[in-house]
C-alpha positions, 0 to 999 in steps of 0.5 A, a space after each residue: 451581194 458582195 464577197 470579200 476574201 477572209 481566209 483559206 481552208 488549211 485542213 478538213 476534219 471529215 469525222 467532225 465536219 470542221 474546216 481549219 481556216 487561216 484568217 488572212 483579211 478582215 474579221 469573221 463573226 458568228 452569224 456571218 454568211 460565208 462562201 467557201 469556194 475551191 476546185 470542187 467546193 462551192 457552198 454558202 452557209 451561216 457561221 454557227 460554231 467557231 473555235 480557237 484552240 478548242 474554245 468557242 469564240 464570236 470573232 476571228 481576226 487576221 492571224 487566227 487559226 480557227 475551227 469552223 463547223 461546215 455543212 459540206 465537205 471543204 478542201 485544203 486551199 479552198 478560199 473563204 469569203 465573207 458575204 455581205 
């Protein structure tokens, strides 16, 4: 499997299990597999729910700030990779 960086976690909403992610490279689609890795974070998951300004979206592009439901605790500055 190969990984390519697509963004960075900018915030984590603990009560919602949502990571705020700034998309910097490439596109992210619903159904894609991502890998979130940081100093103490390291997990993979499938993208099941993604929002921009509280509206559900299927695709995120560079420059987008998205909310992403995550299965584990993500931390600010964690790197988000697309797995293919």
